[in-house]
N, C-alpha and C positions, 0 to 999 in steps of 0.2 A: 725175205731176201729181196733187196732192191739194188738194182744196177744203176750206176750214174753215168753210164757211157754216153757220149755225145751222139748226135743224129749223123749217121753216115750218108743220108740222102741229101741231094742238092735239087731244090725245085727251080726249074729254069722259067717256067710259065705255069699258070693256073687259069682254068676257065670253068666258071659254073655252067654246067650243061642242063641242069634241071633244078627247080626249086618250088616246094609247096610248103604248106604249113607244118608238115611232119619230117621232111627230109631235104637235104641239099646234096646234089651229085656233082662232083668235081672232077674234071679231067686235068691231070698233071703231067707236064713233060719234065722228066727228071733225069739226073744222073744217078745211077744205081750205086750202091756201096763199092762196086768194083770199078766205078768211074765210067761205065758205058751208058750211052743214051737209052732211055726207056719211057714208058707211059705207066701211070698208075691212077687208077680211078678210085676215088673215095666217096663214101656216103656219110654225111653228118646227120646224125639224129638231133631233132630239136626237143625231144623228151628224153627223160630216163625211163627205162623199162622197170615195171614192178611186177612181181609175182607173189601170190599168196597161197600158201599150203594150209587151208583150214583143216583142223582135226577135232573131231567130236569126242565126247567122253567115252564112246564105245569103240574108238579106234578106226573110225571111218573118216575119209575125206570127201570132198566134193570136187568133181571133174566137170569142166565145161567143154562141150563138143560143138565144133563149128567148122564150116568149110573155109579153108584158107586159100585166098585167091592166088598168092605168089607160088604156091606148090601145087595148086590144082588138086587138092586132097582134103578130105574130112580128117580133123585133128582132134584128139582128146588131150586136154591141157588143164593145168591148175588156172584159176582165175588170174588174169593178167591185164595190164593196161599201161599207160603212160603217166609220167609225172613231169610236170614243167621243170626245166633245168634251173637250179637254184631254189626250187621249192622244196616242200617237206615230203619225201617219198612215202612216209608212213600214212600221211593224210590222204594221199592219192591211192594207196593200198586199201585203206579203210573204205573209201568211195567205191573203188573197183569191186571189192568183195561184195558189198551191198548192192551194186548195180547189177552184177552178173549173176549172183546166187540168191540174193535177199538175205544173206547171212551177216550178222554182226558178231564181233568177238570182244571179250573182256580183256584177253591178255595177248600181247604181241611180243615178238622178239625177232631180231634180224637173223636170218638163216644163212645169209652169204651174199656176197657180191662178186660180180664178174663182168669181163668184157665179152659180149655176145659173139662177135666175129671180127676180131681186131685185125685181121688181114685186109679187110676192106672198109670196115666202118668203125666209128667211134661209139656205137651203142653200148651203154653200160647198164646193168641190171642190178637191182636190189631185190632179194628174196626175202619174204617174211613167213614166219611160222605164227598162225593164229589159233587160239583155242578159247574154250569157255564160250561156245557158240550159241547164238540165239537166232531162230529163223524168223524171216520176215518175208516181204514181197520183193521179188527181183524187178528191176527197171532197166533193162539193157538199152543201149543206143539204138536209134532207128536202123542204123546200118548193120546191126548185129542180129543174127538168127541163131540163138543159142539153145542147146539142150544141157540141162544140169542132171548130172548122175551121181548119186551116193554110192561110194565103193569102199570096202574095207582096205586099209592100208596095205595089207598083204597082198590083196589083188592088184592095187596100184603099183606096188613094187614088182610084181610079176609082169605087169603090163609093160614096164620099163625093159625088163630083161627080155620079154618076147619081142620087143621093138613095135609094140602096139602104140606106146607113147613115145614120140620122137622129138617133140618140141623141146628145145634146149632148156629153157627155164624150168620146165616141168621135170625133166630128167635130172636136172642138177638138184632141185629142191628135194625131190623124192629120195634121191641117193644120198643127200646130206642128212635127211631125217633118218633113213635106214642106218646110216653109220653112227649117228647119235644114239639110236636104239640099241645098236650092237654094243656100243661103248658105255651103255647105261648112263648117258649124259642128257637125257631129255629134261627140258625145264619144267615138267610136270609129272605127276604120278600116272602111271598107265597100268592097265591090266591086260593089254593086248600084246 
């Protein structure tokens, strides 16, 4: 369902407040849809987010644990990373899966796409389901201190329900796979 309504916001002035190789933060002086003066801060992401839900033949997935600086908490997540805008998100997903977990996958399908936080940013994510896994050596980036954990999908689903997994891409990916499982629409045969 798409809406073709026009933009009710008027931007009176914009100023870039911060810019690095990953994001640009802009302060906008606006007229709101009710025609009252206001301010709106936006974050432009210079990469597309990619997330990978790897599933092995026994119904296990691989979670990546790491300390997340913005929320000041340790977080369990599916393997994730960035893809250059205009680039091929699947190629980036293949790279991220290998870097973070050492895994390679023979089969890939898109699990979903969504805007991560469209009230303040334009970040867009593509999620992939990967199966037919082969193990190899992980090679995380120097800034990453990662722990990889193999968990059964039922445990991962329970972690979402319990609030142990809170990362948005991970929650969406795991719930999308659980829904496919319930509807018996998995793209592969499973015994779990």
